[in-house]
C-alpha positions in Angstrom: 105.0 3.1 -4.7 102.8 4.3 -1.6 102.4 7.8 -0.9 102.3 8.7 3.0 98.5 10.0 2.2 97.5 6.5 1.1 99.4 4.3 3.4 97.0 1.9 5.3 96.4 2.4 9.1 98.7 0.5 10.9 97.5 -3.2 12.3 97.5 -2.6 15.7 95.4 0.4 15.4 92.5 -1.6 13.4 92.7 -3.9 15.3 92.0 -1.9 18.7 89.6 0.3 16.4 87.4 -3.2 15.7 88.0 -4.5 19.5 86.1 -1.0 20.7 83.4 -1.4 18.2 82.9 -4.8 19.0 82.9 -3.9 22.7 80.5 -1.2 22.7 77.9 -3.5 20.5 78.6 -6.0 23.2 77.8 -3.7 25.6 74.7 -2.2 24.1 73.2 -5.8 23.5 73.6 -6.6 27.5 72.3 -3.2 28.3 69.1 -4.1 25.8 69.1 -7.7 27.6 69.0 -6.0 31.4 66.3 -3.6 30.1 64.1 -6.2 28.8 64.3 -7.8 32.1 63.6 -5.1 34.2 61.3 -3.4 32.3 59.2 -6.7 31.4 55.6 -5.9 33.1 56.6 -2.1 33.4 56.3 -1.5 30.0 54.3 -2.4 26.7 55.5 -6.0 26.0 56.1 -4.8 22.5 58.9 -2.2 24.2 60.5 -5.4 26.0 60.2 -7.8 22.6 62.3 -4.9 21.0 64.8 -5.3 23.4 65.1 -9.1 23.4 65.2 -8.8 19.3 68.2 -6.5 19.9 70.0 -8.6 22.5 69.7 -11.9 19.9 70.4 -9.7 16.7 73.3 -7.6 17.9 75.7 -10.3 18.5 75.6 -11.3 14.7 75.9 -7.8 13.5 79.1 -7.2 15.8 80.8 -10.2 14.7 80.4 -9.0 11.2 81.8 -5.9 12.0 84.6 -7.1 14.2 85.8 -9.5 11.3 85.4 -7.0 8.4 89.4 -6.4 8.7 91.2 -3.7 6.7 89.1 -1.7 4.2 90.4 -2.3 0.7 92.2 0.9 -0.9 90.9 1.7 -4.6 93.4 1.3 -7.0 93.3 1.4 -10.2 93.3 -2.2 -11.9 96.5 -3.4 -13.7 95.5 -5.1 -16.7 97.1 -7.3 -19.0 97.4 -7.5 -22.9 96.2 -11.0 -23.7 97.8 -10.2 -27.2 101.3 -9.7 -25.0 101.0 -12.7 -23.2 100.8 -15.1 -26.6 102.7 -13.3 -28.8 106.2 -14.9 -30.2 109.2 -14.5 -28.2 111.2 -11.9 -30.1 114.6 -13.4 -28.9 114.5 -16.3 -31.6 114.2 -19.0 -29.0 111.6 -20.8 -30.9 107.6 -20.8 -31.4 105.1 -20.0 -28.6 102.4 -22.1 -29.9 103.3 -25.9 -29.9 101.5 -26.1 -33.4 104.3 -24.3 -34.9 106.8 -27.0 -33.6 107.5 -29.5 -36.7 107.7 -33.1 -36.2 110.8 -34.8 -35.7 109.4 -38.1 -36.7 108.2 -37.1 -40.3 110.4 -36.4 -43.3 111.7 -33.1 -44.1 110.7 -32.0 -40.5 106.9 -31.9 -41.8 104.1 -31.0 -39.5 102.8 -34.6 -40.3 100.4 -36.0 -42.5 98.1 -33.2 -44.4 
């Protein structure tokens, strides 16, 4: 059961938020590139190189964040008890383990040669 406070963000809102974040990062990337070109020779070279590095690295980071998708909801994991899985059925339908099936070709239904 999902309570109203733990319901995930609607998919359209999530997509819109990721799109806005991507476009903002691409705008910053474009600004870095333009500043690197305009300020080349005006400011120290390391400043222009810093803008170029930003223009090169930001698309990779922007795509990673845009594709991150919906965040997982922290829920308690469901554990199965392996003893419950391998337990013999209680309805009398037969043994759960194939080794418990008697061999019909051997005399008196024994389990085979011993």
